[in-house]
N, CA, C and O atoms as CSV, one atom per row, in Angstrom:
chain,resi,resn,atom,element,x,y,z
A,1,MET,N,N,0.840,-1.183,-0.001
A,1,MET,CA,C,0.000,-0.001,0.000
A,1,MET,C,C,0.882,1.243,-0.001
A,1,MET,O,O,1.836,1.335,0.772
A,2,LYS,N,N,0.565,2.181,-0.856
A,2,LYS,CA,C,1.367,3.392,-0.982
A,2,LYS,C,C,1.132,4.327,0.203
A,2,LYS,O,O,-0.003,4.547,0.627
A,3,ASN,N,N,2.222,4.868,0.721
A,3,ASN,CA,C,2.139,5.847,1.797
A,3,ASN,C,C,1.577,7.144,1.231
A,3,ASN,O,O,2.078,7.643,0.223
A,4,SER,N,N,0.540,7.700,1.863
A,4,SER,CA,C,-0.101,8.907,1.348
A,4,SER,C,C,0.682,10.173,1.681
A,4,SER,O,O,0.339,11.249,1.191
A,5,PHE,N,N,1.715,10.071,2.495
A,5,PHE,CA,C,2.533,11.234,2.824
A,5,PHE,C,C,3.642,11.387,1.794
A,5,PHE,O,O,4.213,10.403,1.325
A,6,LYS,N,N,3.934,12.624,1.452
A,6,LYS,CA,C,4.978,12.902,0.470
A,6,LYS,C,C,6.340,12.469,1.003
A,6,LYS,O,O,6.683,12.753,2.151
A,7,GLN,N,N,7.098,11.795,0.184
A,7,GLN,CA,C,8.475,11.467,0.509
A,7,GLN,C,C,9.337,12.691,0.213
A,7,GLN,O,O,8.932,13.566,-0.553
A,8,ALA,N,N,10.496,12.755,0.802
A,8,ALA,CA,C,11.378,13.915,0.635
A,8,ALA,C,C,11.774,14.120,-0.828
A,8,ALA,O,O,12.019,15.253,-1.242
A,9,ASN,N,N,11.840,13.056,-1.605
A,9,ASN,CA,C,12.274,13.173,-2.997
A,9,ASN,C,C,11.121,13.390,-3.975
A,9,ASN,O,O,11.363,13.542,-5.172
A,10,GLU,N,N,9.882,13.409,-3.503
A,10,GLU,CA,C,8.735,13.618,-4.384
A,10,GLU,C,C,8.514,15.108,-4.595
A,10,GLU,O,O,8.699,15.906,-3.677
A,11,ILE,N,N,8.124,15.475,-5.792
A,11,ILE,CA,C,7.949,16.880,-6.150
A,11,ILE,C,C,6.574,17.391,-5.705
A,11,ILE,O,O,5.586,16.658,-5.735
A,12,LYS,N,N,6.533,18.637,-5.299
A,12,LYS,CA,C,5.277,19.278,-4.903
A,12,LYS,C,C,4.597,19.850,-6.149
A,12,LYS,O,O,5.250,20.093,-7.164
A,13,ILE,N,N,3.285,20.062,-6.062
A,13,ILE,CA,C,2.522,20.598,-7.189
A,13,ILE,C,C,3.087,21.936,-7.645
A,13,ILE,O,O,3.258,22.150,-8.845
A,14,SER,N,N,3.378,22.839,-6.716
A,14,SER,CA,C,3.891,24.161,-7.099
A,14,SER,C,C,5.233,24.051,-7.820
A,14,SER,O,O,5.473,24.774,-8.786
A,15,ASP,N,N,6.107,23.161,-7.365
A,15,ASP,CA,C,7.400,22.968,-8.028
A,15,ASP,C,C,7.220,22.363,-9.418
A,15,ASP,O,O,7.905,22.751,-10.364
A,16,TRP,N,N,6.289,21.407,-9.536
A,16,TRP,CA,C,6.020,20.777,-10.826
A,16,TRP,C,C,5.479,21.810,-11.822
A,16,TRP,O,O,5.881,21.827,-12.985
A,17,LEU,N,N,4.559,22.674,-11.354
A,17,LEU,CA,C,4.013,23.722,-12.225
A,17,LEU,C,C,5.092,24.708,-12.643
A,17,LEU,O,O,5.127,25.132,-13.799
A,18,ASP,N,N,5.972,25.079,-11.719
A,18,ASP,CA,C,7.090,25.972,-12.065
A,18,ASP,C,C,7.967,25.350,-13.146
A,18,ASP,O,O,8.382,26.025,-14.088
A,19,LYS,N,N,8.244,24.065,-13.001
A,19,LYS,CA,C,9.068,23.350,-13.977
A,19,LYS,C,C,8.385,23.333,-15.343
A,19,LYS,O,O,9.020,23.608,-16.361
A,20,LYS,N,N,7.096,23.012,-15.363
A,20,LYS,CA,C,6.357,22.976,-16.628
A,20,LYS,C,C,6.243,24.372,-17.245
A,20,LYS,O,O,6.329,24.513,-18.465
A,21,ALA,N,N,6.054,25.394,-16.426
A,21,ALA,CA,C,5.965,26.768,-16.936
A,21,ALA,C,C,7.285,27.184,-17.579
A,21,ALA,O,O,7.289,27.953,-18.540
A,22,ALA,N,N,8.398,26.687,-17.060
A,22,ALA,CA,C,9.706,26.986,-17.647
A,22,ALA,C,C,9.898,26.253,-18.977
A,22,ALA,O,O,10.630,26.725,-19.846
A,23,GLU,N,N,9.240,25.100,-19.136
A,23,GLU,CA,C,9.361,24.302,-20.359
A,23,GLU,C,C,8.411,24.759,-21.460
A,23,GLU,O,O,8.777,24.790,-22.635
A,24,ILE,N,N,7.189,25.112,-21.070
A,24,ILE,CA,C,6.183,25.543,-22.037
A,24,ILE,C,C,5.603,26.871,-21.598
A,24,ILE,O,O,5.786,27.279,-20.451
A,25,PHE,N,N,4.919,27.539,-22.477
A,25,PHE,CA,C,4.445,28.896,-22.185
A,25,PHE,C,C,3.263,28.946,-21.240
A,25,PHE,O,O,3.288,29.708,-20.274
A,26,ASP,N,N,2.232,28.161,-21.486
A,26,ASP,CA,C,0.974,28.301,-20.749
A,26,ASP,C,C,0.629,27.025,-19.987
A,26,ASP,O,O,0.405,25.977,-20.593
A,27,VAL,N,N,0.587,27.114,-18.659
A,27,VAL,CA,C,0.202,25.958,-17.843
A,27,VAL,C,C,-1.191,26.132,-17.248
A,27,VAL,O,O,-1.605,25.331,-16.410
A,28,SER,N,N,-1.912,27.155,-17.663
A,28,SER,CA,C,-3.208,27.456,-17.045
A,28,SER,C,C,-4.219,26.316,-17.179
A,28,SER,O,O,-5.078,26.158,-16.311
A,29,GLN,N,N,-4.135,25.525,-18.241
A,29,GLN,CA,C,-5.087,24.436,-18.466
A,29,GLN,C,C,-4.441,23.050,-18.367
A,29,GLN,O,O,-5.033,22.056,-18.788
A,30,ILE,N,N,-3.252,22.989,-17.820
A,30,ILE,CA,C,-2.523,21.722,-17.746
A,30,ILE,C,C,-3.244,20.731,-16.826
A,30,ILE,O,O,-3.891,21.127,-15.856
A,31,VAL,N,N,-3.124,19.463,-17.138
A,31,VAL,CA,C,-3.707,18.397,-16.318
A,31,VAL,C,C,-2.597,17.847,-15.422
A,31,VAL,O,O,-1.525,17.474,-15.899
A,32,LEU,N,N,-2.870,17.802,-14.127
A,32,LEU,CA,C,-1.887,17.265,-13.186
A,32,LEU,C,C,-1.736,15.763,-13.371
A,32,LEU,O,O,-2.715,15.076,-13.662
A,33,PRO,N,N,-0.527,15.243,-13.205
A,33,PRO,CA,C,-0.359,13.794,-13.188
A,33,PRO,C,C,-1.171,13.198,-12.039
A,33,PRO,O,O,-1.327,13.822,-10.989
A,34,HIS,N,N,-1.672,12.017,-12.241
A,34,HIS,CA,C,-2.544,11.373,-11.251
A,34,HIS,C,C,-1.897,11.315,-9.863
A,34,HIS,O,O,-2.553,11.598,-8.861
A,35,ASP,N,N,-0.623,10.954,-9.804
A,35,ASP,CA,C,0.033,10.821,-8.499
A,35,ASP,C,C,0.164,12.165,-7.779
A,35,ASP,O,O,0.163,12.198,-6.549
A,36,LEU,N,N,0.275,13.257,-8.509
A,36,LEU,CA,C,0.337,14.583,-7.878
A,36,LEU,C,C,-1.038,15.057,-7.437
A,36,LEU,O,O,-1.184,15.636,-6.361
A,37,SER,N,N,-2.037,14.817,-8.258
A,37,SER,CA,C,-3.359,15.382,-7.990
A,37,SER,C,C,-4.039,14.781,-6.763
A,37,SER,O,O,-4.945,15.398,-6.204
A,38,TYR,N,N,-3.629,13.610,-6.340
A,38,TYR,CA,C,-4.281,12.975,-5.196
A,38,TYR,C,C,-3.386,12.837,-3.968
A,38,TYR,O,O,-3.875,12.485,-2.894
A,39,ASP,N,N,-2.104,13.102,-4.099
A,39,ASP,CA,C,-1.188,12.892,-2.978
A,39,ASP,C,C,-0.934,14.127,-2.124
A,39,ASP,O,O,-0.487,13.997,-0.985
A,40,GLU,N,N,-1.204,15.306,-2.636
A,40,GLU,CA,C,-0.861,16.526,-1.904
A,40,GLU,C,C,-2.104,17.261,-1.422
A,40,GLU,O,O,-3.046,17.485,-2.184
A,41,VAL,N,N,-2.092,17.625,-0.174
A,41,VAL,CA,C,-3.170,18.412,0.419
A,41,VAL,C,C,-2.869,19.886,0.141
A,41,VAL,O,O,-1.722,20.309,0.290
A,42,PRO,N,N,-3.875,20.684,-0.261
A,42,PRO,CA,C,-3.600,22.104,-0.519
A,42,PRO,C,C,-3.141,22.823,0.748
A,42,PRO,O,O,-3.518,22.457,1.861
A,43,ASP,N,N,-2.321,23.852,0.552
A,43,ASP,CA,C,-1.881,24.682,1.674
A,43,ASP,C,C,-3.056,25.442,2.274
A,43,ASP,O,O,-3.084,25.736,3.469
A,44,GLU,N,N,-4.025,25.753,1.417
A,44,GLU,CA,C,-5.161,26.563,1.863
A,44,GLU,C,C,-6.295,26.428,0.852
A,44,GLU,O,O,-6.051,26.371,-0.354
A,45,THR,N,N,-7.531,26.376,1.339
A,45,THR,CA,C,-8.703,26.483,0.467
A,45,THR,C,C,-9.176,27.921,0.562
A,45,THR,O,O,-9.582,28.379,1.630
A,46,ILE,N,N,-9.123,28.633,-0.559
A,46,ILE,CA,C,-9.434,30.057,-0.608
A,46,ILE,C,C,-10.933,30.283,-0.775
A,46,ILE,O,O,-11.505,31.189,-0.170
A,47,TYR,N,N,-11.559,29.453,-1.596
A,47,TYR,CA,C,-12.964,29.661,-1.953
A,47,TYR,C,C,-13.598,28.307,-2.220
A,47,TYR,O,O,-12.982,27.433,-2.829
A,48,PHE,N,N,-14.847,28.135,-1.757
A,48,PHE,CA,C,-15.618,26.945,-2.097
A,48,PHE,C,C,-17.089,27.309,-2.086
A,48,PHE,O,O,-17.586,27.904,-1.130
A,49,GLU,N,N,-17.774,26.951,-3.148
A,49,GLU,CA,C,-19.225,27.165,-3.250
A,49,GLU,C,C,-19.806,25.958,-3.967
A,49,GLU,O,O,-19.289,25.527,-4.997
A,50,GLU,N,N,-20.887,25.416,-3.414
A,50,GLU,CA,C,-21.572,24.277,-4.021
A,50,GLU,C,C,-23.057,24.578,-4.088
A,50,GLU,O,O,-23.629,25.150,-3.160
A,51,ILE,N,N,-23.678,24.188,-5.194
A,51,ILE,CA,C,-25.126,24.306,-5.327
A,51,ILE,C,C,-25.701,22.929,-5.040
A,51,ILE,O,O,-25.577,22.007,-5.846
A,52,ASN,N,N,-26.334,22.804,-3.874
A,52,ASN,CA,C,-26.880,21.524,-3.428
A,52,ASN,C,C,-28.333,21.742,-3.039
A,52,ASN,O,O,-28.639,22.045,-1.885
A,53,GLN,N,N,-29.216,21.587,-3.998
A,53,GLN,CA,C,-30.640,21.779,-3.749
A,53,GLN,C,C,-31.278,20.564,-3.091
A,53,GLN,O,O,-32.419,20.636,-2.635
A,54,ASP,N,N,-30.557,19.452,-3.037
A,54,ASP,CA,C,-31.104,18.212,-2.489
A,54,ASP,C,C,-30.955,18.115,-0.975
A,54,ASP,O,O,-31.556,17.239,-0.354
A,55,GLY,N,N,-30.182,18.980,-0.385
A,55,GLY,CA,C,-29.987,18.952,1.064
A,55,GLY,C,C,-28.677,18.309,1.466
A,55,GLY,O,O,-27.971,17.729,0.641
A,56,ILE,N,N,-28.368,18.419,2.725
A,56,ILE,CA,C,-27.078,17.990,3.251
A,56,ILE,C,C,-26.851,16.482,3.167
A,56,ILE,O,O,-25.703,16.041,3.121
A,57,LEU,N,N,-27.901,15.696,3.147
A,57,LEU,CA,C,-27.754,14.241,3.118
A,57,LEU,C,C,-27.637,13.676,1.704
A,57,LEU,O,O,-27.492,12.465,1.537
A,58,SER,N,N,-27.696,14.524,0.698
A,58,SER,CA,C,-27.600,14.069,-0.688
A,58,SER,C,C,-26.210,13.511,-0.970
A,58,SER,O,O,-25.204,14.076,-0.541
A,59,THR,N,N,-26.166,12.395,-1.698
A,59,THR,CA,C,-24.892,11.794,-2.085
A,59,THR,C,C,-24.548,12.093,-3.540
A,59,THR,O,O,-23.511,11.648,-4.032
A,60,ALA,N,N,-25.398,12.838,-4.230
A,60,ALA,CA,C,-25.167,13.161,-5.638
A,60,ALA,C,C,-24.067,14.214,-5.773
A,60,ALA,O,O,-23.802,14.982,-4.848
A,61,ASP,N,N,-23.435,14.230,-6.944
A,61,ASP,CA,C,-22.479,15.288,-7.259
A,61,ASP,C,C,-23.253,16.521,-7.686
A,61,ASP,O,O,-24.281,16.404,-8.352
A,62,HIS,N,N,-22.779,17.699,-7.315
A,62,HIS,CA,C,-23.470,18.948,-7.600
A,62,HIS,C,C,-22.508,19.955,-8.219
A,62,HIS,O,O,-21.292,19.823,-8.083
A,63,PRO,N,N,-23.056,20.968,-8.902
A,63,PRO,CA,C,-22.194,22.038,-9.410
A,63,PRO,C,C,-21.426,22.687,-8.255
A,63,PRO,O,O,-21.983,22.925,-7.183
A,64,PHE,N,N,-20.151,22.968,-8.485
A,64,PHE,CA,C,-19.334,23.604,-7.458
A,64,PHE,C,C,-18.191,24.376,-8.102
A,64,PHE,O,O,-17.853,24.159,-9.266
A,65,SER,N,N,-17.608,25.274,-7.332
A,65,SER,CA,C,-16.385,25.984,-7.696
A,65,SER,C,C,-15.498,26.029,-6.476
A,65,SER,O,O,-15.972,26.251,-5.362
A,66,THR,N,N,-14.218,25.820,-6.681
A,66,THR,CA,C,-13.272,25.895,-5.574
A,66,THR,C,C,-11.949,26.478,-6.043
A,66,THR,O,O,-11.569,26.345,-7.206
A,67,VAL,N,N,-11.259,27.123,-5.120
A,67,VAL,CA,C,-9.903,27.622,-5.351
A,67,VAL,C,C,-9.045,27.110,-4.203
A,67,VAL,O,O,-9.340,27.357,-3.034
A,68,GLU,N,N,-7.990,26.401,-4.548
A,68,GLU,CA,C,-7.059,25.878,-3.552
A,68,GLU,C,C,-5.664,26.400,-3.863
A,68,GLU,O,O,-5.280,26.530,-5.026
A,69,ARG,N,N,-4.911,26.698,-2.809
A,69,ARG,CA,C,-3.549,27.206,-2.992
A,69,ARG,C,C,-2.548,26.088,-2.750
A,69,ARG,O,O,-2.597,25.394,-1.735
A,70,PHE,N,N,-1.642,25.929,-3.704
A,70,PHE,CA,C,-0.512,25.011,-3.597
A,70,PHE,C,C,0.739,25.862,-3.771
A,70,PHE,O,O,1.099,26.209,-4.896
A,71,GLY,N,N,1.403,26.199,-2.676
A,71,GLY,CA,C,2.560,27.098,-2.759
A,71,GLY,C,C,2.109,28.455,-3.251
A,71,GLY,O,O,1.241,29.079,-2.641
A,72,HIS,N,N,2.693,28.928,-4.363
A,72,HIS,CA,C,2.306,30.224,-4.932
A,72,HIS,C,C,1.379,30.067,-6.144
A,72,HIS,O,O,1.179,31.023,-6.894
A,73,TRP,N,N,0.821,28.885,-6.339
A,73,TRP,CA,C,-0.131,28.622,-7.420
A,73,TRP,C,C,-1.530,28.434,-6.844
A,73,TRP,O,O,-1.699,27.891,-5.752
A,74,TYR,N,N,-2.527,28.889,-7.595
A,74,TYR,CA,C,-3.932,28.716,-7.228
A,74,TYR,C,C,-4.581,27.800,-8.257
A,74,TYR,O,O,-4.479,28.029,-9.462
A,75,TYR,N,N,-5.247,26.765,-7.768
A,75,TYR,CA,C,-5.908,25.780,-8.611
A,75,TYR,C,C,-7.410,25.985,-8.481
A,75,TYR,O,O,-7.992,25.736,-7.425
A,76,CYS,N,N,-8.029,26.440,-9.561
A,76,CYS,CA,C,-9.478,26.641,-9.623
A,76,CYS,C,C,-10.054,25.457,-10.391
A,76,CYS,O,O,-9.474,25.006,-11.379
A,77,ARG,N,N,-11.185,24.964,-9.935
A,77,ARG,CA,C,-11.816,23.842,-10.641
A,77,ARG,C,C,-13.275,23.750,-10.247
A,77,ARG,O,O,-13.700,24.337,-9.253
A,78,GLY,N,N,-14.044,23.001,-11.041
A,78,GLY,CA,C,-15.429,22.802,-10.675
A,78,GLY,C,C,-16.310,22.315,-11.798
A,78,GLY,O,O,-15.851,21.966,-12.885
A,79,ARG,N,N,-17.601,22.306,-11.493
A,79,ARG,CA,C,-18.664,22.001,-12.453
A,79,ARG,C,C,-19.570,23.218,-12.495
A,79,ARG,O,O,-19.947,23.753,-11.452
A,80,ASN,N,N,-19.920,23.655,-13.691
A,80,ASN,CA,C,-20.728,24.863,-13.873
A,80,ASN,C,C,-22.153,24.702,-13.374
A,80,ASN,O,O,-22.718,23.609,-13.381
A,81,LYS,N,N,-22.717,25.823,-12.939
A,81,LYS,CA,C,-24.143,25.880,-12.637
A,81,LYS,C,C,-24.873,25.635,-13.953
A,81,LYS,O,O,-24.449,26.131,-14.996
A,82,GLY,N,N,-25.941,24.893,-13.917
A,82,GLY,CA,C,-26.660,24.567,-15.142
A,82,GLY,C,C,-26.277,23.209,-15.689
A,82,GLY,O,O,-26.935,22.691,-16.592
A,83,THR,N,N,-25.215,22.627,-15.151
A,83,THR,CA,C,-24.812,21.280,-15.528
A,83,THR,C,C,-25.803,20.294,-14.932
A,83,THR,O,O,-26.420,20.569,-13.903
A,84,ASP,N,N,-25.953,19.151,-15.575
A,84,ASP,CA,C,-26.797,18.092,-15.016
A,84,ASP,C,C,-26.417,17.881,-13.558
A,84,ASP,O,O,-25.255,17.617,-13.247
A,85,ILE,N,N,-27.380,17.995,-12.678
A,85,ILE,CA,C,-27.147,17.964,-11.232
A,85,ILE,C,C,-26.483,16.659,-10.787
A,85,ILE,O,O,-25.832,16.631,-9.742
A,86,GLN,N,N,-26.634,15.594,-11.550
A,86,GLN,CA,C,-26.044,14.308,-11.179
A,86,GLN,C,C,-24.687,14.072,-11.845
A,86,GLN,O,O,-24.084,13.014,-11.669
A,87,SER,N,N,-24.211,15.051,-12.603
A,87,SER,CA,C,-22.960,14.883,-13.334
A,87,SER,C,C,-21.775,14.764,-12.383
A,87,SER,O,O,-21.693,15.490,-11.393
A,88,SER,N,N,-20.866,13.855,-12.682
A,88,SER,CA,C,-19.655,13.719,-11.876
A,88,SER,C,C,-18.421,14.200,-12.634
A,88,SER,O,O,-17.298,14.061,-12.148
A,89,VAL,N,N,-18.625,14.761,-13.814
A,89,VAL,CA,C,-17.520,15.204,-14.652
A,89,VAL,C,C,-17.023,16.572,-14.190
A,89,VAL,O,O,-17.812,17.497,-13.995
A,90,LEU,N,N,-15.710,16.689,-14.018
A,90,LEU,CA,C,-15.098,17.976,-13.724
A,90,LEU,C,C,-15.072,18.752,-15.029
A,90,LEU,O,O,-14.389,18.351,-15.971
A,91,GLU,N,N,-15.812,19.865,-15.100
A,91,GLU,CA,C,-15.963,20.597,-16.350
A,91,GLU,C,C,-14.827,21.553,-16.656
A,91,GLU,O,O,-14.458,21.725,-17.817
A,92,TRP,N,N,-14.274,22.171,-15.643
A,92,TRP,CA,C,-13.272,23.192,-15.914
A,92,TRP,C,C,-12.188,23.174,-14.841
A,92,TRP,O,O,-12.405,22.725,-13.716
A,93,ARG,N,N,-11.022,23.674,-15.221
A,93,ARG,CA,C,-9.894,23.818,-14.306
A,93,ARG,C,C,-9.038,24.976,-14.798
A,93,ARG,O,O,-9.057,25.321,-15.979
A,94,PHE,N,N,-8.293,25.568,-13.882
A,94,PHE,CA,C,-7.497,26.738,-14.228
A,94,PHE,C,C,-6.417,26.923,-13.176
A,94,PHE,O,O,-6.716,26.960,-11.983
A,95,PHE,N,N,-5.159,27.041,-13.604
A,95,PHE,CA,C,-4.046,27.347,-12.708
A,95,PHE,C,C,-3.584,28.770,-12.952
A,95,PHE,O,O,-3.487,29.211,-14.097
A,96,THR,N,N,-3.299,29.489,-11.873
A,96,THR,CA,C,-2.785,30.850,-11.974
A,96,THR,C,C,-2.003,31.180,-10.710
A,96,THR,O,O,-2.175,30.536,-9.675
A,97,LYS,N,N,-1.143,32.188,-10.805
A,97,LYS,CA,C,-0.444,32.701,-9.626
A,97,LYS,C,C,-1.180,33.903,-9.045
A,97,LYS,O,O,-0.767,34.444,-8.019
A,98,ASP,N,N,-2.260,34.323,-9.686
A,98,ASP,CA,C,-3.021,35.514,-9.293
A,98,ASP,C,C,-4.235,35.108,-8.450
A,98,ASP,O,O,-5.198,34.548,-8.974
A,99,ARG,N,N,-4.186,35.386,-7.166
A,99,ARG,CA,C,-5.265,34.995,-6.251
A,99,ARG,C,C,-6.603,35.621,-6.638
A,99,ARG,O,O,-7.621,34.929,-6.672
A,100,ASP,N,N,-6.613,36.924,-6.930
A,100,ASP,CA,C,-7.861,37.607,-7.275
A,100,ASP,C,C,-8.483,37.030,-8.540
A,100,ASP,O,O,-9.697,36.838,-8.604
A,101,LEU,N,N,-7.662,36.756,-9.540
A,101,LEU,CA,C,-8.157,36.158,-10.779
A,101,LEU,C,C,-8.723,34.763,-10.507
A,101,LEU,O,O,-9.738,34.380,-11.089
A,102,ALA,N,N,-8.081,34.019,-9.643
A,102,ALA,CA,C,-8.555,32.675,-9.302
A,102,ALA,C,C,-9.945,32.721,-8.681
A,102,ALA,O,O,-10.829,31.963,-9.082
A,103,VAL,N,N,-10.145,33.596,-7.716
A,103,VAL,CA,C,-11.446,33.701,-7.046
A,103,VAL,C,C,-12.506,34.229,-8.002
A,103,VAL,O,O,-13.635,33.739,-8.012
A,104,LYS,N,N,-12.149,35.225,-8.802
A,104,LYS,CA,C,-13.091,35.788,-9.780
A,104,LYS,C,C,-13.532,34.712,-10.778
A,104,LYS,O,O,-14.711,34.621,-11.119
A,105,THR,N,N,-12.593,33.911,-11.235
A,105,THR,CA,C,-12.898,32.834,-12.179
A,105,THR,C,C,-13.830,31.800,-11.545
A,105,THR,O,O,-14.811,31.387,-12.162
A,106,ALA,N,N,-13.529,31.390,-10.332
A,106,ALA,CA,C,-14.366,30.394,-9.644
A,106,ALA,C,C,-15.781,30.920,-9.440
A,106,ALA,O,O,-16.754,30.202,-9.671
A,107,ARG,N,N,-15.895,32.161,-9.010
A,107,ARG,CA,C,-17.228,32.749,-8.786
A,107,ARG,C,C,-18.015,32.854,-10.084
A,107,ARG,O,O,-19.224,32.625,-10.096
A,108,SER,N,N,-17.345,33.197,-11.170
A,108,SER,CA,C,-18.048,33.364,-12.446
A,108,SER,C,C,-18.645,32.050,-12.947
A,108,SER,O,O,-19.633,32.066,-13.681
A,109,HIS,N,N,-18.074,30.938,-12.569
A,109,HIS,CA,C,-18.575,29.632,-13.008
A,109,HIS,C,C,-19.758,29.139,-12.189
A,109,HIS,O,O,-20.488,28.258,-12.642
A,110,ILE,N,N,-19.963,29.678,-11.005
A,110,ILE,CA,C,-21.016,29.163,-10.125
A,110,ILE,C,C,-22.192,30.128,-9.992
A,110,ILE,O,O,-23.280,29.714,-9.594
A,111,GLU,N,N,-21.996,31.390,-10.315
A,111,GLU,CA,C,-23.074,32.383,-10.146
A,111,GLU,C,C,-23.987,32.420,-11.343
A,111,GLU,O,O,-24.942,33.196,-11.366
């Protein structure tokens, strides 16, 4: 069973994004490798909004927007309002170093 804690030699999301940004021009829509996307806990959750009309006990997936900080990068992601309420597909994602832009983007997808 894999240890869920980062080993000293494993790269952090912010370092990986910096490396990719140095290699290519735009990382705003890049897809994280599976091992990175599930192994690291964000440093901070900046914004979270979910539309859940079914109530707190609902197990269905709902439209949401979130902004999480990994080092100096902000990861925005979610499902748009108006999406099928039972959809489990992540519709959008966005990486940026600009906190205000990250929150503005997340809010625009859920309002």
